[in-house]
C-alpha positions as CSV (number, residue, x, y, z in Angstrom):
1,K,-40.9,20.7,-21.7
2,M,-42.1,19.0,-18.6
3,L,-40.1,15.8,-19.5
4,D,-37.0,17.9,-20.1
5,D,-37.4,19.7,-16.7
6,C,-37.8,16.3,-15.0
7,D,-34.7,15.0,-16.7
8,D,-32.7,18.0,-15.7
9,A,-33.8,17.7,-12.1
10,L,-32.9,14.0,-12.1
11,V,-29.4,14.7,-13.5
12,L,-28.8,17.3,-10.7
13,L,-30.1,15.0,-8.0
14,L,-28.1,12.0,-9.2
15,N,-24.9,14.0,-9.1
16,E,-25.7,15.3,-5.7
17,R,-26.2,11.7,-4.5
18,A,-22.9,10.7,-6.0
19,K,-21.2,13.6,-4.1
20,A,-22.9,12.5,-0.9
21,M,-21.7,8.9,-1.4
22,E,-18.1,10.1,-2.0
23,A,-18.2,12.3,1.1
24,L,-19.5,9.3,3.1
25,W,-16.6,7.1,1.9
26,Q,-14.0,9.8,2.7
27,A,-15.5,10.2,6.2
28,R,-15.5,6.5,6.9
29,G,-12.1,5.6,5.6
30,P,-11.1,2.2,4.3
31,E,-10.7,0.6,7.7
32,E,-14.5,0.6,8.0
33,G,-15.0,-1.3,4.8
34,I,-16.3,-0.2,1.4
35,P,-19.9,0.9,1.1
36,S,-22.1,-1.8,-0.2
37,A,-24.0,-1.3,-3.5
38,A,-26.8,-3.5,-2.2
39,L,-29.9,-1.7,-0.9
40,S,-30.5,-2.4,2.8
41,P,-33.9,-3.6,4.0
42,M,-34.3,-0.2,5.8
43,T,-33.6,1.7,2.6
44,I,-36.0,-0.5,0.6
45,E,-38.7,0.1,3.2
46,R,-38.1,3.9,3.1
47,L,-38.3,3.9,-0.7
48,N,-41.6,1.9,-0.6
49,N,-43.0,4.4,1.9
50,S,-41.9,7.3,-0.2
51,N,-43.5,5.7,-3.3
52,A,-46.7,5.1,-1.4
53,A,-46.8,8.8,-0.3
54,V,-46.3,10.0,-3.9
55,G,-49.1,7.6,-5.1
56,G,-47.3,6.0,-8.1
57,P,-47.8,5.2,-10.9
58,L,-44.5,3.2,-10.7
59,P,-44.7,0.0,-8.6
60,D,-42.4,-0.5,-5.7
61,S,-40.4,-3.1,-7.6
62,S,-39.5,-0.6,-10.4
63,I,-38.5,2.0,-7.9
64,R,-36.3,-0.5,-6.1
65,N,-34.6,-1.6,-9.4
66,V,-33.9,2.0,-10.4
67,F,-32.4,2.8,-7.0
68,Q,-30.3,-0.4,-7.0
69,E,-28.6,0.7,-10.2
70,V,-28.2,4.2,-9.0
71,S,-26.6,2.9,-5.8
72,K,-24.2,0.7,-7.7
73,V,-23.1,3.6,-10.0
74,C,-22.7,6.0,-7.1
75,C,-21.2,3.6,-4.7
76,Q,-18.2,2.5,-6.7
77,M,-18.0,4.8,-9.6
78,R,-14.2,5.3,-9.3
79,H,-12.9,1.9,-8.1
80,S,-10.9,-0.6,-10.1
81,V,-11.2,-4.2,-9.0
82,S,-9.2,-7.3,-9.8
83,Y,-10.8,-10.7,-9.7
84,L,-10.2,-14.3,-10.7
85,G,-11.2,-14.5,-14.4
86,P,-12.2,-14.9,-17.0
87,P,-15.5,-13.0,-17.0
88,A,-18.5,-14.9,-15.6
89,T,-16.7,-16.8,-12.9
90,F,-18.2,-16.8,-9.4
91,S,-15.5,-14.4,-8.3
92,H,-16.7,-12.1,-11.1
93,Q,-20.2,-12.4,-9.9
94,A,-19.2,-11.6,-6.3
95,A,-17.3,-8.6,-7.5
96,R,-20.2,-7.3,-9.5
97,T,-22.5,-7.9,-6.5
98,R,-20.3,-5.7,-4.3
99,F,-19.1,-3.1,-6.8
100,G,-21.8,-2.9,-9.4
101,V,-21.5,-3.2,-13.2
102,N,-19.8,0.1,-13.8
103,S,-16.5,-0.4,-11.9
104,C,-13.3,-1.0,-13.8
105,Y,-12.6,-4.8,-13.7
106,V,-9.3,-6.4,-14.3
107,Q,-9.5,-10.2,-14.8
108,C,-6.6,-12.3,-13.4
109,D,-5.5,-15.8,-14.3
110,R,-4.4,-16.8,-10.8
111,I,-5.4,-15.8,-7.3
112,S,-1.8,-14.6,-6.7
113,D,-2.3,-12.1,-9.6
114,I,-5.2,-10.5,-7.7
115,F,-3.0,-9.8,-4.8
116,Y,-0.2,-8.6,-7.0
117,H,-2.5,-5.9,-8.6
118,V,-3.6,-4.6,-5.2
119,E,-0.1,-4.6,-3.7
120,K,1.2,-2.7,-6.7
121,G,-1.7,-0.3,-6.7
122,T,-2.8,-1.1,-10.2
123,T,-6.3,-1.9,-8.8
124,D,-8.0,-0.4,-5.7
125,Y,-9.5,-3.7,-4.6
126,G,-9.3,-7.4,-5.2
127,V,-12.0,-10.0,-4.9
128,A,-10.7,-13.5,-4.1
129,P,-12.5,-16.7,-3.1
130,V,-12.0,-17.5,0.6
131,E,-14.3,-20.3,1.6
132,N,-17.3,-22.4,0.5
133,S,-19.7,-24.4,2.6
134,T,-18.9,-27.9,1.2
135,E,-15.2,-27.9,0.5
136,G,-14.0,-25.5,3.1
137,A,-11.3,-22.8,2.9
138,V,-9.4,-21.8,-0.2
139,T,-6.0,-22.1,1.4
140,Q,-4.1,-20.2,-1.4
141,T,-6.1,-17.1,-0.7
142,L,-5.5,-17.3,3.1
143,D,-1.8,-18.0,2.6
144,L,-1.4,-15.0,0.3
145,L,-3.2,-12.8,2.7
146,A,-1.1,-13.9,5.6
147,N,2.2,-13.5,3.7
148,S,1.5,-10.2,1.9
149,D,4.4,-7.8,2.1
150,E,2.1,-4.9,1.9
151,D,0.0,-5.8,4.9
152,L,-3.2,-6.1,2.9
153,E,-6.4,-6.0,4.8
154,V,-9.9,-7.5,4.4
155,V,-12.3,-4.6,4.1
156,A,-15.5,-6.4,3.1
157,E,-17.1,-9.8,2.7
158,V,-19.4,-11.0,-0.1
159,C,-21.6,-14.1,0.6
160,L,-22.7,-15.5,-2.8
161,D,-25.4,-18.1,-3.2
162,I,-23.7,-20.6,-5.6
163,Q,-25.8,-22.3,-8.1
164,H,-24.0,-24.6,-10.5
165,N,-25.3,-25.5,-14.0
166,L,-24.3,-28.3,-16.4
167,L,-23.7,-26.6,-19.8
168,S,-23.5,-28.6,-23.0
169,H,-24.6,-28.7,-26.6
170,A,-25.0,-32.5,-26.2
171,D,-27.9,-34.3,-24.6
172,L,-27.4,-35.4,-21.1
173,H,-27.1,-39.1,-22.0
174,R,-24.4,-38.3,-24.6
175,I,-22.0,-36.4,-22.3
176,Q,-18.6,-38.0,-22.2
177,R,-16.4,-35.4,-20.4
178,V,-17.2,-32.7,-17.9
179,F,-14.9,-29.7,-17.3
180,S,-14.8,-27.3,-14.4
181,H,-12.8,-25.8,-11.6
182,P,-11.8,-28.4,-8.9
183,Q,-14.0,-26.7,-6.3
184,A,-17.1,-26.9,-8.5
185,L,-16.4,-30.5,-9.5
186,A,-16.1,-31.4,-5.8
187,Q,-19.3,-29.7,-4.9
188,C,-21.2,-31.4,-7.7
189,R,-19.5,-34.8,-7.3
190,N,-22.6,-36.7,-6.2
191,W,-24.8,-35.2,-8.9
192,L,-22.4,-36.0,-11.6
193,Q,-21.9,-39.6,-10.4
194,T,-25.7,-40.0,-10.5
195,H,-26.6,-38.3,-13.8
196,V,-23.4,-38.7,-15.9
197,P,-21.7,-41.7,-14.3
198,G,-19.6,-42.6,-17.3
199,A,-18.2,-39.1,-18.0
200,A,-14.6,-38.3,-17.5
201,I,-13.9,-35.4,-15.2
202,S,-11.3,-32.8,-16.1
203,S,-10.1,-29.8,-14.1
204,E,-9.9,-26.3,-15.5
205,A,-8.6,-23.0,-14.1
206,S,-12.1,-21.6,-13.7
207,T,-15.7,-22.4,-14.2
208,A,-15.9,-19.7,-16.9
209,R,-13.0,-21.3,-18.8
210,A,-14.8,-24.6,-18.6
211,A,-17.9,-23.0,-20.1
212,Q,-15.9,-21.6,-23.0
213,I,-14.6,-25.1,-23.8
214,A,-18.1,-26.5,-23.7
215,S,-19.5,-23.7,-25.8
216,Q,-16.9,-24.4,-28.6
217,A,-17.5,-28.1,-28.7
218,S,-20.0,-29.8,-31.1
219,P,-22.8,-32.0,-29.8
220,E,-21.1,-35.0,-31.1
221,E,-18.0,-34.4,-28.9
222,G,-20.1,-34.8,-25.7
223,I,-18.4,-32.0,-23.8
224,A,-20.0,-30.3,-20.8
225,A,-19.1,-27.8,-18.2
226,V,-20.1,-27.1,-14.6
227,S,-20.4,-23.3,-14.4
228,S,-22.5,-20.3,-13.4
229,T,-25.7,-18.9,-14.8
230,L,-23.8,-15.8,-15.9
231,A,-21.5,-18.0,-18.1
């Protein structure tokens, strides 16, 4: 009975929090940007203090993880988001970072498709790559934004720490060809020249697509991909 009462109270409070988040979003309006699903340092500190006052037994890290998921669900529970697919691209990771795992995601084959979905209203938001620290601006995204017929606006920014991985069923010294998105290949150029100097380099539409190719190859084919941890 005590557990049931706790669960019932949690359901009530979770829904109250969702209503409060929706009211906050309506009060702010889209020009102030979308609420972030990430917990702020101030919120984390407040939760830690609350947990200390209660006296446990849950550690601060567990409380933080629970509230992070609650924040993601409440923050973007109704939004649809287009991104540069397939799933597991860095654009997908950025979208999940901002909108959480429970939003409705629409994968796009091209950056222009992301803009198309938002302009036509088939998705509420679009997540497109804009810039990286080694190769500079993604000019296609900037051109599409500047030339949009619907006067699209940037409402939020996601800074993603990019960590590339070399994925293959083959041993490193047997890799003969490496697939990836041109940006990722450029970022890893020096590493590839040092560690797989004889491998042919092939461009693909996305890092996730490259990972799919590598996953379907046998070790004897010597196929590898530069892609994300999520892939």
